[in-house]
C-alpha positions in Angstrom: 11.8 -13.3 22.1 9.9 -11.6 19.2 11.4 -8.7 17.5 9.7 -5.9 15.8 9.7 -5.0 12.3 7.7 -3.5 9.4 7.0 -4.6 6.0 8.6 -3.5 3.3 7.5 -5.9 0.1 5.4 -8.6 -0.1 4.8 -11.7 -2.4 2.1 -14.1 -1.8 3.3 -15.4 1.5 6.9 -14.0 1.7 7.4 -10.8 3.2 10.6 -8.7 3.3 10.7 -6.7 6.6 13.1 -4.6 8.2 14.2 -4.9 11.8 13.6 -2.0 14.1 16.5 -2.7 16.3 19.2 -3.0 13.6 17.6 -2.0 10.1 18.7 -5.2 8.7 16.1 -6.4 6.1 14.8 -10.1 6.5 12.6 -12.3 4.7 9.9 -13.8 6.6 6.6 -16.2 5.8 3.2 -15.7 8.0 1.6 -18.0 10.3 -1.3 -19.5 8.3 -3.9 -18.5 11.1 -2.8 -14.8 10.0 -3.1 -14.9 6.5 -6.6 -16.4 7.1 -7.7 -13.2 9.4 -6.3 -10.8 6.9 -3.6 -10.2 4.2 -0.6 -8.4 5.7 -0.1 -5.0 3.3 3.4 -2.9 2.9 3.5 -1.0 5.9 2.2 -3.1 8.7 4.1 -3.3 12.0 4.8 -6.9 12.8 6.3 -9.2 15.5 9.0 -12.0 14.2 10.0 -15.0 15.6 14.0 -15.3 14.9 14.8 -18.8 13.2 15.7 -21.5 15.4 18.7 -22.3 13.2 20.6 -20.3 10.9 19.3 -20.5 7.3 15.9 -21.4 8.2 13.0 -19.2 7.9 11.7 -16.0 10.3 8.0 -16.0 10.8 5.8 -13.5 11.3 3.7 -14.1 14.6 1.5 -10.9 15.0 0.3 -7.7 13.2 0.3 -4.7 15.3 -2.9 -3.2 15.1 -3.3 -0.1 12.2 -3.4 3.3 12.8 -5.0 3.8 9.4 -5.0 2.2 5.8 -5.2 3.2 2.3 -7.9 1.2 0.5 -10.5 1.2 -2.4 -14.2 0.0 -1.8 -15.0 -3.3 -3.8 -18.7 -3.1 -3.9 -19.3 -6.5 -5.8 -17.4 -8.4 -3.1 -18.5 -6.2 -0.3 -15.1 -5.5 1.0 -11.9 -3.3 1.1 -9.1 -3.8 -1.2 -6.2 -2.8 1.5 -3.0 -1.6 -0.2 -0.6 -0.1 2.4 -1.1 0.9 6.2 0.6 3.4 8.8 0.8 6.3 6.8 1.5 9.7 8.4 1.0 12.0 5.3 -0.1 12.1 2.0 2.0 14.7 -0.4 0.1 16.2 -2.9 2.1 17.7 -5.6 1.1 20.1 -8.5 2.6 22.3 -10.8 3.1 26.3 -11.0 4.1 25.6 -14.7 3.3 22.8 -16.8 1.0 20.6 -16.5 -1.5 23.2 -15.3 -2.7 23.9 -11.8 -6.2 21.4 -11.3 -8.3 22.8 -8.5 -10.9 20.2 -8.7 -8.0 17.3 -9.0 -6.4 18.8 -6.0 -9.8 18.8 -4.1 -10.3 14.9 -5.1 -7.1 13.9 -3.6 -8.0 15.7 -0.2 -11.3 13.7 -0.3 -9.2 10.7 -0.2 -7.1 11.9 2.3 -9.8 12.8 4.7 -11.4 9.5 3.8 -8.4 7.7 4.8 -7.7 9.6 7.8 -4.3 10.9 6.8 -3.2 14.2 6.8 -2.3 16.1 3.7 0.8 18.3 2.4 0.0 20.3 -0.7 3.2 20.8 -2.7 3.4 23.9 -5.1 6.5 22.7 -7.4 8.3 24.5 -10.1 7.4 28.2 -8.5 10.8 29.0 -10.3 8.4 29.1 -13.4 5.3 30.8 -11.7 4.4 34.5 -13.0 1.0 34.7 -11.5 -0.7 34.9 -15.0 -2.3 31.1 -15.0 -3.6 31.0 -11.1 -3.1 32.7 -7.8 -1.0 30.6 -5.4 -1.8 32.6 -2.6 -5.2 32.3 -3.0 -5.0 28.7 -3.2 -3.1 28.1 -0.4 -5.5 30.3 1.9 -7.9 28.1 0.7 -6.0 25.1 1.5 -5.2 26.4 4.9 -9.0 27.2 5.6 -9.0 23.0 5.4 -6.2 22.7 7.8 -3.9 21.8 4.8 -0.1 22.9 5.1 1.0 24.0 1.8 4.7 24.6 0.5 6.5 26.5 -2.4 9.4 24.9 -4.2 11.1 24.1 -7.1 12.9 20.4 -7.4 15.4 21.3 -9.9 16.6 24.5 -8.5 18.2 23.7 -4.8 18.8 27.7 -4.6 15.0 28.5 -4.6 13.5 30.7 -1.9 9.7 31.2 -1.5 8.5 34.1 -3.0 4.7 33.9 -1.8 4.2 31.7 0.7 5.9 31.0 4.0 7.3 27.6 3.9 9.4 26.0 1.5 11.9 23.1 0.6 13.6 23.2 4.0 10.5 23.5 6.1 8.8 20.4 4.3 12.3 18.3 4.6 12.0 19.2 8.0 8.4 17.7 8.5 8.8 14.9 6.7 11.5 13.8 9.2 10.5 10.1 10.9 7.4 10.1 8.7 6.0 7.9 6.2 4.4 9.5 3.3 2.8 8.4 0.2 3.1 10.7 -2.7 0.2 11.4 -5.7 0.2 14.1 -8.3 -0.9 14.3 -12.3 2.3 13.0 -14.6 4.5 15.8 -15.3 4.4 17.8 -12.0 7.9 16.7 -11.2 6.8 14.4 -8.4 10.0 11.7 -9.3 12.6 14.8 -8.9 11.1 16.1 -5.8 11.3 13.0 -4.1 14.9 12.4 -5.1 15.8 15.7 -3.8 13.8 15.3 -0.7 15.3 12.1 0.0 19.0 13.5 -0.9 19.5 11.4 -3.8 18.4 8.1 -1.8 15.1 7.3 -3.5 15.3 7.3 -7.3 11.6 6.7 -8.3 11.3 5.7 -12.1 8.6 7.2 -14.6 6.6 5.8 -17.3 4.5 2.6 -17.4 7.2 0.1 -16.0 8.4 0.1 -11.9 11.8 -0.9 -10.8 10.3 -4.5 -10.4 9.8 -4.3 -14.1 5.8 -4.9 -13.5 3.7 -3.9 -16.5 1.0 -1.2 -16.4 -1.5 -4.0 -15.9 -0.5 -4.4 -12.2 -2.3 -1.7 -10.3 -2.1 -2.6 -6.6 1.4 -3.5 -5.8 3.0 -1.5 -3.5 6.6 -1.4 -1.7 8.1 1.0 1.0 10.9 2.6 0.2 13.7 3.9 2.8 14.6 7.3 2.4 16.7 7.5 5.3 15.0 10.1 7.1 11.2 9.5 6.2 9.9 6.5 4.1 7.9 6.6 1.1 5.1 4.1 0.0 5.2 3.7 -3.6 2.1 2.0 -5.3 0.3 2.3 -8.7 -3.0 1.6 -6.8 -3.4 5.0 -5.0 -2.6 6.8 -8.5 -6.4 7.0 -10.0 -8.3 9.6 -8.1 -11.5 7.9 -9.4 -13.8 8.5 -6.7 -16.7 6.2 -7.7 -16.4 3.6 -4.6 -17.4 6.3 -2.3 -21.2 6.8 -1.2 -23.1 10.4 -1.4 -23.1 10.2 2.3 -19.3 9.2 2.9 -18.4 12.1 -0.1 -20.4 15.2 2.3 -18.5 13.8 5.2 -15.5 14.5 3.0 -16.8 18.0 2.4 -17.5 18.9 6.2 -17.0 22.4 5.2 -19.9 22.4 2.6 -22.1 20.4 4.9 -21.6 22.9 7.7 -22.6 25.9 5.2 -25.5 23.8 3.7 -27.1 24.1 7.2 -28.2 27.5 6.7 -30.0 27.1 3.5 -33.8 27.4 4.1 -34.6 23.8 3.2 -33.1 20.9 4.1 -33.6 19.4 0.4 -31.4 22.4 -1.3 -29.5 21.1 -3.9 -27.6 24.4 -4.3 -28.6 25.5 -7.8 -29.1 29.2 -9.1 -33.2 29.1 -9.1 -33.1 27.8 -5.3 -34.9 30.4 -3.3 -33.3 30.3 0.5 -30.4 28.8 -0.8 -27.1 30.1 1.3 -24.8 29.9 -1.3 -26.9 32.0 -3.9 -27.0 34.8 -1.6 -23.1 35.1 -1.5 -21.4 37.7 -3.4 -18.8 36.3 -5.8 -16.6 39.3 -5.6 -16.0 39.0 -1.8 -12.6 37.0 -1.3 -14.3 34.5 1.5 -17.3 33.8 -0.6 -15.1 32.9 -3.3 -13.6 30.5 -1.2 -16.6 29.0 0.0 -18.0 29.0 -3.5 -15.0 27.0 -4.8 -15.7 24.1 -2.5 -18.9 24.2 -3.4 -17.9 23.7 -7.1 -15.9 20.7 -6.3 -18.2 19.1 -4.3 -20.9 19.0 -7.0 -18.5 17.9 -9.6 -17.5 15.1 -7.7 -21.2 14.1 -6.4 -21.8 14.0 -10.4 -19.4 10.8 -10.0 -20.9 9.1 -7.5 -24.9 9.9 -7.4 -25.3 7.3 -10.3 -24.8 4.5 -8.0 -27.2 3.4 -5.4 -25.6 3.3 -2.1 -26.7 0.0 -1.0 -24.6 -1.3 -4.0 -21.4 0.4 -2.7 -21.4 -0.2 0.9 -18.2 -2.3 1.7 
């Protein structure tokens, strides 16, 4: 009889697995045939063979098919570097205080989210400091709603804070995370660690800085571990924090900007690059004073900025 379990940590051929029947954490080795087929990653669901004799090792007999996984393309060796699997939501944390809100960075996270086939939540933290002078939260939330991205308004340092601008706050986020596995992204200083501590009711204590809880230095970029937050789980890995999109092809990028692609079909010429002097360009006909036009143009701006990063590398060199 096999037992279903989930990979929490890995170290070469040894894996810490949490049994689904009683939540016990056991260490297992994998059959050699599994390691030849593909490497086992944090978040994988597996089937374990119990040790025949107490004190002997558990064995991973089978890896259950993944519903998704996070990865980076490795063009030189033409393969994907898979970091973790079976994620329900990408939590994008941004700040209404310091550091300043960066729309372009949010859009970069959303490109990755789409590329990995993982839904996103955008969390506006430090909203107790928000005065509306730096950026318009309501506009940004409407822009993201247009992309089917849910937004939340919170203050991780103020448990009494109630949403003033958006309809969803800390309570709604807490409820929607129940039973889910999340990954966390956001620039340094936005309050990710404090937010996760509050959402996990103190069970998850993320460390900030260059050294993680396993004393791995800043040179380590792809380790990952699954942390049990009781009502939700968090995959923590420095390997997902870099938002460089240089491993994507131009074709893959435009697929993640499907809204821009849809509007671009209204341009007179298929080869339109949507610059100011292009006659027949749909985007150049938009009135920047109209709110809907502002939403569309903001996405075009993000697309063009990211395109500069990926367009210098020939697609044939980047295909996994």
